[in-house]
C-alpha angles and dihedrals in degrees: 000000000000118000122186131186143162095267120082096200095198092054093046090052091048093047093050102219103225108173152333131244132195119207119200125188125170117267094007131093116263118264123221117207127194114209120211131181096222118053102198098057090038091056089048090055090057093042089055091048091049091050091048100041105021117207092336140014095253095181094038094237097150118075125192113185126190108201126192118204145087121291115195111248094015132099116259116271140076133323121218118207122191115191147120115295102248092182093061111086 
């Protein structure tokens, strides 16, 4: 069986995803930024996404969820989950 998804696990591990930022500016849509420790593999992640999805995710395959709630053993805050949208046919 072959399963594909938006996350290249090896690249994500190499890039060391460190955090997420939200930028708000009046009268414009919010911007979500993903912060990585290593630039080269991080750039490759976005290059692969651009190759796969183009300028926009026309079929809404990529899902980024921001979840509020306590996670045992973690500091209070939000959890960000990047994955394929399983609810989208």
